[in-house]
C-alpha positions in Angstrom: -26.3 7.5 35.3 -27.3 10.6 33.4 -30.6 10.9 31.5 -30.9 12.7 28.2 -34.1 13.9 26.4 -36.2 11.5 24.4 -35.5 8.4 26.5 -31.8 8.4 25.9 -29.4 7.2 28.7 -25.7 7.7 29.1 -23.1 6.2 31.5 -19.5 7.3 31.5 -16.5 6.9 33.7 -12.7 7.0 33.6 -11.2 3.7 34.8 -7.8 3.2 36.5 -6.4 1.5 33.5 -3.5 2.9 31.5 -4.5 3.7 27.9 -8.2 4.1 28.5 -9.3 7.7 28.7 -13.0 7.0 29.1 -15.6 4.3 29.1 -18.9 5.4 27.5 -22.2 3.4 27.4 -25.2 4.9 25.7 -28.8 4.2 24.6 -29.9 6.8 22.1 -33.4 7.0 20.7 -33.4 10.0 18.4 -30.1 11.7 19.2 -27.8 12.5 16.3 -24.2 13.6 16.7 -23.2 16.7 14.8 -19.9 16.6 12.9 -17.1 16.6 15.4 -13.6 15.2 16.2 -12.0 13.4 19.2 -8.4 13.8 20.4 -8.4 10.1 21.2 -9.1 6.8 19.4 -12.7 5.7 19.5 -13.3 1.9 19.7 -17.1 1.2 19.4 -19.3 -1.9 19.5 -23.1 -1.8 18.9 -25.3 -4.0 21.1 -28.7 -3.1 19.6 -29.8 -1.3 16.4 -27.3 0.1 14.0 -25.4 3.4 13.5 -24.8 5.4 10.3 -21.9 7.8 10.3 -19.8 9.8 7.9 -16.0 9.7 8.5 -13.9 12.1 6.5 -16.9 12.6 4.1 -17.3 8.9 3.4 -20.5 7.0 4.6 -20.2 4.0 6.9 -22.3 1.9 9.2 -21.7 0.3 12.6 -23.5 -3.0 13.1 -23.9 -5.5 16.0 -21.6 -8.0 14.3 -18.7 -5.6 13.7 -16.2 -3.4 15.5 -15.7 0.3 14.6 -12.5 2.1 15.1 -12.5 5.9 14.6 -9.1 7.7 14.5 -8.3 10.9 16.4 -8.8 14.3 14.8 -10.8 13.0 11.9 -14.3 14.6 11.5 -17.3 12.3 11.8 -20.9 12.3 12.9 -23.4 9.6 14.0 -27.1 8.8 13.9 -29.4 5.8 14.3 -30.0 3.6 11.3 -33.2 2.1 12.9 -36.4 3.6 14.2 -35.8 2.3 17.7 -32.4 3.9 18.2 -29.3 2.1 19.2 -27.2 0.9 22.2 -23.5 1.2 22.0 -20.4 0.7 24.2 -17.3 2.8 23.5 -13.7 2.9 24.7 -11.8 6.2 24.2 -8.2 5.2 24.0 -5.2 7.5 24.4 -3.3 8.3 21.3 -0.3 6.4 22.7 -2.3 3.2 22.5 -2.0 2.9 18.7 0.6 4.3 16.3 -0.3 7.6 14.5 0.7 5.9 11.3 -2.4 3.8 11.5 -4.8 6.8 11.3 -4.9 6.7 7.5 -5.7 2.9 7.5 -8.4 3.5 10.1 -10.0 6.2 7.9 -10.1 3.8 5.0 -11.3 0.8 7.0 -13.1 1.9 10.2 -15.4 -1.1 10.2 -13.8 -4.4 11.2 -15.7 -7.7 10.7 -13.9 -9.6 13.4 -16.1 -11.7 15.9 -13.1 -12.6 18.0 -12.1 -9.0 18.4 -15.7 -8.0 19.3 -15.9 -10.7 21.9 -12.6 -9.5 23.5 -13.9 -6.0 23.6 -17.2 -7.2 25.2 -15.2 -8.9 28.0 -13.0 -5.9 28.4 -16.1 -3.8 29.1 -17.2 -6.3 31.7 -13.8 -6.1 33.4 -13.8 -2.3 33.3 -17.1 -2.3 35.1 -15.8 -4.2 38.1 -13.6 -2.4 40.6 -10.6 -4.4 41.4 -10.3 -6.1 38.0 -7.9 -3.5 36.5 -5.1 -6.1 35.9 -7.5 -8.2 33.9 -8.6 -5.1 31.9 -5.0 -4.3 31.1 -4.3 -7.8 29.9 -7.4 -7.9 27.7 -6.6 -4.4 26.4 -3.1 -5.5 25.4 -4.5 -8.3 23.2 -7.2 -6.1 21.7 -4.6 -3.5 20.7 -2.4 -6.3 19.2 -5.4 -7.6 17.1 -6.3 -4.0 16.0 -2.7 -3.6 14.7 -3.0 -6.9 12.9 -6.3 -5.8 11.3 -4.8 -2.5 10.2 -1.7 -4.2 8.8 0.8 -2.9 11.3 4.1 -4.5 12.1 4.7 -6.2 15.4 6.2 -3.9 18.1 9.9 -3.2 17.6 12.6 -5.0 19.6 13.7 -8.5 20.1 11.6 -10.2 22.8 13.3 -12.3 25.4 12.8 -16.1 25.3 9.1 -16.7 25.9 9.5 -19.6 28.4 11.9 -17.7 30.7 9.7 -14.6 30.5 6.6 -16.5 31.5 8.4 -18.1 34.4 9.7 -14.7 35.6 6.2 -13.2 35.4 4.7 -16.1 37.4 7.4 -15.5 40.1 6.5 -11.8 40.1 2.8 -12.5 40.5 3.6 -15.0 43.3 5.6 -12.4 45.1 3.0 -9.6 44.6 -0.2 -11.7 45.0 -1.7 -9.3 47.6 -0.4 -5.9 46.5 -0.7 -6.8 42.8 1.1 -5.2 39.8 0.0 -3.4 36.7 0.8 -4.8 33.3 2.8 -1.8 32.4 4.9 -2.1 35.6 5.5 -5.8 34.9 6.5 -5.1 31.3 9.0 -2.6 32.5 10.4 -4.8 35.2 10.8 -7.8 32.8 11.9 -5.7 29.8 9.2 -7.0 27.5 6.3 -5.6 25.5 3.0 -6.0 27.4 1.3 -8.0 24.6 4.3 -10.4 24.3 4.2 -10.8 28.1 0.5 -11.8 28.1 1.0 -14.2 25.2 4.1 -15.9 26.6 2.5 -16.4 30.0 -0.7 -17.8 28.5 1.1 -20.2 26.2 3.3 -21.7 28.9 0.8 -21.8 31.8 -2.4 -22.4 30.0 -4.2 -19.3 31.3 -3.7 -15.5 31.1 -1.8 -13.8 33.9 -4.8 -12.0 35.3 -6.6 -15.4 35.7 -3.6 -16.8 37.4 -3.4 -13.9 39.9 -7.1 -14.1 40.7 -6.8 -17.9 41.3 -3.8 -17.4 43.6 -5.8 -14.8 45.6 -8.8 -17.1 45.9 -6.5 -19.8 47.2 -5.1 -17.4 49.8 -8.7 -16.4 50.7 -9.6 -20.0 51.3 -6.8 -20.5 53.7 -7.6 -17.4 55.6 -11.3 -18.2 55.8 -10.5 -21.7 57.2 -8.2 -20.1 59.7 -11.2 -18.2 61.1 -10.9 -14.7 59.6 -14.0 -12.9 58.6 -14.7 -12.3 54.8 -14.3 -8.5 55.1 -10.8 -9.0 56.6 -10.0 -11.8 54.1 -10.8 -9.6 51.1 -8.2 -7.0 52.1 -5.6 -9.6 53.2 -5.9 -11.6 49.9 -5.6 -8.6 47.6 -9.3 -8.0 46.6 -10.8 -4.6 46.2 -13.5 -5.2 48.8 -15.8 -8.0 50.1 -18.0 -7.8 47.0 -15.0 -8.3 44.8 -13.9 -11.3 46.8 -17.4 -12.8 46.8 -17.8 -12.4 43.0 -14.6 -14.3 42.2 -14.8 -16.8 45.1 -18.3 -17.9 44.0 -17.1 -18.1 40.4 -14.2 -20.4 41.3 -15.8 -22.5 44.1 -19.5 -22.2 43.6 -20.2 -20.9 47.1 -19.8 -17.5 48.8 -17.0 -16.8 51.3 -19.5 -16.5 54.2 -20.7 -20.1 53.6 -17.3 -21.7 52.7 -16.0 -22.7 56.1 -19.3 -24.2 57.2 -19.3 -28.0 57.8 -22.1 -30.2 56.5 
């Protein structure tokens, strides 16, 4: 965590998630951005306060209820619209994430009043903050990009998707075979010859939950069996595909309401 003058705070990192160049969280009290450009897409939500900015010489505002999308290479600035500053969370997305043809539409409409999209971005930030949840982050990002394309009036990805039911079954079989070692969404899409967004939607429609939730549930079930067989939680975490014991504990408690260290105990 880096500290800036006048009480401002900044946290930034690059996650191991394809398409995300940087995650940036900030609380600015009196900082004002000079006019500048990014070579990536900027996807921003405001948690407190409000932001005023000029994009391509037109004035706009970023509010807590909206989503802001700034296109690459278009000049903009930024400053607080309230006396107490603002808090924001930003995803810098590679230019490959969205088609360059959408730049003009984003310039005309950088502010998106879409509560569902904002909620998805919030949950993506949560996943990006937890080591080991990269597959979840990839799945959430795919749906976010799809909704952004819809908001900007883009066409669906080119190509004829394979039958949804068969695709969902094959993805489930892949996740069952790779429960421990895992798979990235991009790799799964390449193996199954499908667009990542279609892959997530097909699986969720057939199985009633997104692929990342299915995989996590399978890993928790495996962890249960290993714990009951007498293995220690630290050993179980690695053997069941979790990043570390803390990662196992977080998901195990969420699914079963008890930590792995207490699970095998008899009443």
